[in-house]
N, C-alpha and C positions, 0 to 999 in steps of 0.2 A: 869773560863770557857770562859769569854770574850777574855782573852789573848790567849787561845788555838784556838778559832775561828779566831782571827785576824792573828795568826801564820799560820794556814792552808790556809787562804786567800792569804797571802804573798807567801806561798810555791807554790801554783798553778799559781799565777800571774807571777812568774819568767819564765814561759813557754809561755808568751804572744807572739802572732804573729800578723802581720798586715794582715787583711782580707779585701778584696774588693769584690763587687758583680759582677757576670758574666752576662753581658747583653744578651749573647747568650742563657742563660737558662731562662731568665725572661719571665713570662706570658705576653702577649701583652697588658694587661691593666695596668701593673706595670710601674711606672716612677722611673728611677734611677737617682741619682744626677751625675753630671759630674765626681766627684771624686770617684764614686762607693761606697760611704759610707752610702747613704740613699736610702730608697725605700718606695713608697707609692702606693696605689691603685688610679689610675687617672680616673677611671670610663669609659674612652673612650678606645675602642679596636684600638690599633695602627696597621698599616699595616706593619707587620714584617714577615720575612720568617718563615715558619713552619719547622724549622730544627729539627733533631732528639733530640737535647739537650734541646729544649724549652718545658716548661710546657704549655699544651694546654687548660686545664680546671681549675685547681686549681691555685690560684694566688700566686705562689711560685717562688723563685729564689735561686740559689746556689751561694756559693763563688767561686771565681776564683781558689783559692788555694786548693790543695789536699794534703792529708797526708796518708802515708802508713807505718809509723813506728814512734816510739818515743812518745813524749807528746806535746800537744799544748793547748793553751788557748786563748779565745777572749771574748770581752765584747760587749753588745748591750744595747743601751739606748731605753727603752720602756715607758718612762714617758708620761702620758696622754693617752696611748693607752688602749682601752677596749677589743681588740681582737688581738692575735698575736700567731704565731707558731715559735719556735726557737729550734735549735739543730744541729745535723749532719745527713748525709745520705750517703749511698753507692753510688758509681758512676753508678752502674747498675740499679738503681731504675727506675720504670715506670714513664715516663714524660707525658704520654698522657691519657686523660680521668680522672675519679674520682680516687683519690689515698688515700688508707687508711694509716694512720700514725701508724706504729708499728714496733718493731724490726724485726718481721718476714718478713715485707715488705721492710726492709732496712732503717728505720727511727728510730732515737733515739731523741725524742722531748718532750718538755714541752709546753703546750698551755694555753692560757687565752681566756675565752669567757664571754661576758656580764659584763666585768668590775671586777668581783670577783670570777669567776669559774675557778680555776686553776687545771690542770690535767697533769699527766705524762702519755704519750701514750705508756704504757707498754704492751698492748694487753693481758688482758683487761686494760682499763685506771684506774689510781689510782688518787683519789681525793686528792688535796693538800690544806691544810688549811693555807693560807698565809694572815696575817692581821698585818700591812698593806702589800699590795702587793709590789714586787720589782719595783724600777724605773730603775735599771740597773742590767742586768742579765749577769753573767759570765758563760761560758761553757768551761769545761776542759775535755780533752780526753787523756787517756793513752792507746795507740794502743795495746801494747803487753799484758797489763792486761785486755783488753776488758772492759774498764771503761769509762763511760760518766757521768760527774757530772755537776749539775747546782747550781749556787750560787746567792744569793741576795748580790751584791757587797757591798752596803753601810752598810748593817746590818752584813756583814761578816758571813753569815749564809748559810748552805747547804740547798738547796731546795729539791733536789732529785738526786739519783745515779742509773744508769743502771750498773749492774755489771756482770762479768763472761761471756761476750760475746766474740766470736772468730771472729775477723776481718780478712778478707782474701783478701781485695781489697782496692782501694783508698777510703778515707772518705773525704766528703766535708761539710763545714758549710752550713746550711739550714735555710731559713728565709721565713716567710709570714707575711705581714701586715694585711692580711685577709680582711679588708674593708677600707673605705676611711675616717676614723675618726682620722687619725694621721700618723706619720712617724716613721718607725723603722730606727734607726740611729746606725751604727756600729762605735765603738769608736776606736781611735788610740791606738796602744800599748804603745805610749809615754804618754798617760793618761792626757795630758793637753788639753782637748777638747775645741774647740772654742764655737760656738753657738749650742743650742739644738733646736729641733723642738717644736713648740708651737702651740696649737689649738686656733684659733681666731674665736670664735662663736658669732653670732648675731651682727656683726659689719657692718656698712654701708660703702661700698667701691666703688670707681670709679678707673678704671685702666688707667694709661698712663705711658709711659716710662719716666724714670728720670735718670739723670746722678748723680749717687750716689752709694756708696757701703756700707754705714753704716747709721743707723738711730735708732729711738726709738719711742715709743708712744708719740705723741704730740697732743695738741688740736689746731685744725686749723679752727678757727671760731666756731660759736655756733652749738652744736650737731654734730660736725664732728671730728672723730678720724683719725689719719694718722699713717701709719706704713710703713716702707720700707721692702720689701719682695723680696728676690732673687729667680728667677726661671731660672735655667740654666745659661747662660751667661748674662741674662738681670737682671736689677733691676727695680722694679715696686713700684710706690706709690699707695697705696690702700685706697680708701674711698667711698665704696658703698656696697650693700648687699652681704656679703660673705657666708651667711648661706648655700645656696644650690649650690654654685659655679657659676661662670660666664665665658663666653667665650670672649676672647679678640679679637679685630678685627685684630690685627697684627700678632699674632702667632697661633690663632685658637686652643688654649688649654684651658682645664678647670682649673681654679684656685680654689683649694679646700679649706676647712675651716681650714687651718693651714699654717704656714709660718716659714722660718728660720729667726730669729730675730737677729740683730746686735746691740751691745750696742752703746749708744750715745758717742761721743767723750768727 
């Protein structure tokens, strides 16, 4: 049985594509990484144009890439997240106001709530019993077959499949980090991913710019932890209270309780 599951996993992974996030669709509270591979809820409403493509109420974002035929597959790192929405959506979906997630409304998604409540938004929702929950989710679409399947990548296990739908327009990857307790990280189709997002809770931090691009947890004097954390083009050394986020004097942004860690040399 295990061999069959692994063979199925390898079969869908051969259709892997490189997906990046589309900033023109991102809700104003979402922070996207420079490479378009990570998204988080930054809590602050950014001053962005309310263009027709942008989600105005729900903290969602679409992928840049669209698909109108064939098969495609992508993976998302969700380790440490307690809430998320993942899947695909029609290009004609509603972007403004409250948006129900269902195939009837143009969404084929699996969601997590409260750390252990997994559902397929099939209209009505289907409860999924996943123990332990996936740390990396694979999404596979066969456009002509009207199939959308979700996989626990590391367990090589099928999570749920939407079947026998008739796609008639472009389909986009769809993501929501839901709240500010972690980062949704798109994985490269080359699979040799660098660092992953990590939640740093209850640490004492103090912010100042440093000239560095790598680092690791170190002890810097009594009762002080130090970590290097990259935010956009800057690298920061952190050692003051990160639990509720703090505002930096230089870039006026909230540093949330998570960071992208780089291994020590």
